[in-house]
N, C-alpha and C positions, 0 to 999 in steps of 0.2 A: 874182329871186335862185334859183340851181338847186335843183333838188328834193333834190339830194342832200345841201346842207346842212342840211336838216332834221334828217337824221339824222345823219352826222357832218361833224363839223368841227373846226377847230382849238382851236375855243373849247371845245366838248364835251370834247376829248380832255385839254384842260388842266385843266379842272374836275374830271374823273374822276381825273388824276393828283395834283390838289390833295386827293382825299378819301383820305388816307391811308391808312385802314382799309381800304376797298374795292380800293385799289390794291396795297397787299402783299398781301391776301388773294386776288387775281386771280393774282398771279405764284404765291405759293403754292400756289394751286390746280392752277395748268399745272404747277407742277413734280411735284407728286403723280401727275397725270395723267401725264405722260410717263414718270415712273419706274415705273407699274404699266403701260403700255403696252409697257414694256422687261423685264416680268415674266419671261419667258423667258431673258433675258441678265443679270437680277441675281440670280434664283433658280432655280437648277438643280442638279439631281443628277447631270449630264453634264459633261463639261469643255466650255469654250468652244472651244478650238482642243488639238489632240493632234497631235503631231509625232513619228512612230516612221520612222527610218531616212529615206529618201525620199519617204515618204508624209505627207500633212498632211491629217488628220481632223477635222470640226467635229460633234463627236456630239452637240449640242444642236439640230443640224438635219438630221442623217441617222443611219441605224441603224449602227453599228458592234459587228459580233459579236465573241465573244471569240476565236474561231479566227484572225483578222484582226490580232490582236494577240499572236497566239504561242501561243494556248491550245488546247482539244481542244474547246469545245463552239460549236453557230452561235447559240445564244442571243444576245442582246444583251449586251455586258457591264456588270457592276455596279461601278462607280468608285468605291465606297464598300469594296469588297472588296480587302484587302490582297493576295491572290493577283495579281489583276487591276495593281494598283500596280508589283508585284513585276516583272509580266512588261513593262510599260512601260520602268521604270528598268533592267530586264535588256538590253532591246533598245537600250539608249541613248537612250530616246526622254523626252519630257517634255510634259506637260500643264497647261492652265490653268483652274483653274475656276472657276466663279462666285461673286461675293463672298459669298452665302447658300448654300451646297454641298449643297441641299437641293430635292427636285422637290415639286408640291405634293400628292401622293399617297405621298411617302417616308415612311416608318416607322422610327422610332430603336429600337434596341435593343441588346442583347448588351451590349459594355461600357460603355456610354453609358446602360443603365438603361432601366426600363419606360417606360409611356405615363405623363402627366400629369407630367412634370417640370418643375420651377421654372425661373424663367429663370436662364441660365447662359452660360458662355462658348460652350458648342457651341449652345444655342439661345436666342439672346437674349431673346425673349419666351417660353420655355418651347415645351411641346408640349401636345396635347391630349388627348382619351381614346383616341384610337388611334394616338397616337406620332406624328403629324405636328406638324412646326414649323409653329409660330402664326405667325410673321411671314412665311411663305412663303404660308401660306393668306391674310393678311390684305393682301398685296398682291394674289395674284389675286382675292380678294373685291373689294379695293378698283377694281380693272380691271374686273370684272363690274358692279359699282354705277356707277361714273360712265359706261361705256359705254351701260347701261341707260337711265339719265337723258337721256343725249345723245341715242340715238336715238328716245326717247321724246318729247322735247321739240320735237324737227326735225319729227317726223311729225306730233304733235298741232297744232303750231304753224302747220304749214301748211296743213292741214284748218280751222283754226279761222278763221286769217285769212281765206282764200277764202271761207269761208262768211260771215263777219262781212261783208266789204267788199261780197258780193253783196247781202245783205240792207239794207244800209245805203244801197247806191248807188241800186239798183232802187227798193226799199219796196213799198208795195203790199199785193196780197193774200199774194205770197210771201212778203214778210217776215213777215205777220201769221203764217202757215201756218208759217213758218219757227219763229218764237218759240214757238208751241204745242209743236211737233213738238221743238224743243230742252227745254224745260221737263218734258216728259215722258222724254226721254232721259237728262237730265242727274239724273233723281229716283230714277234705277236704282243700287240700292247697289252699287258697282264693287268692292269688297271682298269682301262675301258671294257676287255673283257670280264672281270668281275662286275664291274657295273652292268653291263647287260644282261649277265647271267643272274644276279641278284633281284633285278626287275622282274624276271621270268619266275622265280621261285622263293620260297622263303629260307633264306642262306641260315646254316647253324656253325658251331664252331670247327667240327670235323669237315663240313662241306667248304668252310672256306680254306683250311690247312689243305684238303685235298687238292681243291685246283690249285693252288699257290702251290703245292709242291710238284705237280705235273709238270705247271709250266716255268718254274723256277729253280730246277734242280740244275740248269745249264751254267749257273755261275761259278762252278768249280771244275768243269770239264777242261777247259783251257788250260788252267794251271796245271791239273793232273797228268794230262796229256802230254804237257812237253817235257814235265819231269819225268814220265815213263818212258818217252822216247830217248831222253839223255841216258836213263839207266841201262835200258835193255842192251846198249853197246858197250858196256863197262866191261872189263876184264873179268871178274868175277862173276858175271851173270854169261860171260860168252863159254867160260869156262864149265858152268854149271851145267848149260845146255848140252855143251859138246860131252860132257860124262852122263847123259842121259836123263838128267833131274826133269821131272816132268813139268809142264808149262803151270799149273797151279801152283806146285811145290815155288817155283822159282819167283812166281807174282808174289806170293804171302811173304815169302822170306826176305825176297831182295828189292823186288819193284816197288810192292805196296808201301813200305815202311820210307823207303825214300820219297817217294810221291806225298805222303802225308805229312811231312816237312811244310810241304809249299801250302798243302790244305788249311793247317792247322794256323796258319797266318790269316787266312782267310775266313776261318769260320765264324770268330768273335762278331764279325760284321755283318753276317746274315741274319740273328734275330733282331738287329736294329732296323734293316730295313724293312723284315715282315712286321714289325711292330707299327713303324709309321704306315704301312700300308692298312694295316686293321685300322688305326686311328683314323686313317683319312676316309676310309669306307663308314666308320660309323660316325665320323662328322659329316657326311654328304646324304647319312640315313640308307646307305645300301650294304652295312656291316651285319653286326648280330642282330638278333631278333628285339624289337621293341622293348624296353625295359631292361635289358640288362646292362648291368653294371661296366662299361668301358670309360677307357680315356678319351677316346674320341667323342663318345657321348657327354661326357664333362665339358668339354671344350665347345661341344655343339651348344650346351646350355650356357656357356658363357657369352656366347656370340648373341644368342636369343635374349640375353638379359643384361643388358650393360648396366642398369641398375643395380646390378650383383656383381662387382668386380671380383671377390674372391673366386665365384665360381674359375673365369678365364686365368686367374692367376695361379690356382691349385693345378689346374689342367697343365698351363703350360709349364710350371716347374717340374711337376711329375715326368712330365715327356724330357723334359730336359736332362734332368739326374739321370734316367735310365740312359738316354744315349749316351752322355758323357760317359758312363761308368762304363757300358759296351766299349766306347770308342777306346778309352784308357787302357783296358784289359787288350783288347786287339792291338792296341802299338806296344805294349809289355810283351806279348806274346812273338810280334815280330821282332822285336829287338832282340829276343832269346833266342831265335833262330835265324839271326843276322849272324852269317861269320867275320866279317870285320868288326862288329861289337865283342865278339867272343876272343877274337886274336887280340883286341886291346885290354 
């Protein structure tokens, strides 16, 4: 039987589709991810397209000055200003705004009221303490959280799987020494370490991902190592070694596919943990730079502004939905690779 069938097959795909909760959660999470990736198109205070005479502009991708629209200043046009709108209309032009016509740092004011506005037709989820649209901040914060979890899972997964396969296949003193080092490494309190390091420097997205990957790759080593120890003693692996097949070929054709089965059941739970870690750091003020849209920053504003309950509710519901979807997908993947479920 082909080694690829161990990981992916029509039977496993049918089992995953039959797991309704996991199947619908997967597509719902994919829809949320796609919408968040298109955050600059879905939510932007600049037009998606602007036509003025014979000129066609894409202000959400390029800088368009007020002078180019017939005004006096070289500064970028403010498309929420009635003067700029009049310039476009008087010139016989038109523009198409995003479905949510606010940017991640756009502050609402003037005729639409002060900060901390409750949900309305102007701001569907209200505004925060600085007058910024909560829905826009939620979309951008979800994008950062999902990308953070994805990059962390890929990085830590590759390192953990490689180390686990190496320990399990070769064994010996290397495995013994590696296990002792992993016990020490995994005993380091990552959350407190991140707080200490964040207080010494200005953290960024890639800085946080790098630190968490360096100290978080040990989560998969135990599973992969145990599966590799079992697989290396199977008859067809022993036969391949006896025939003189190289170690790398044996690992990639026989050991690694079997080890990936147990890894795939654990991978969906890793992004949930990393997103919770990022939100906790942002909530405490040790995460992403100040002003960056994130779910933790939204929860922090909800704590600091109890008179605006929509802030805490939006942050709590968004985090709960993301975690539930990831857990449901993880449970579905676990059931797909459960031999008892397959036998039934």
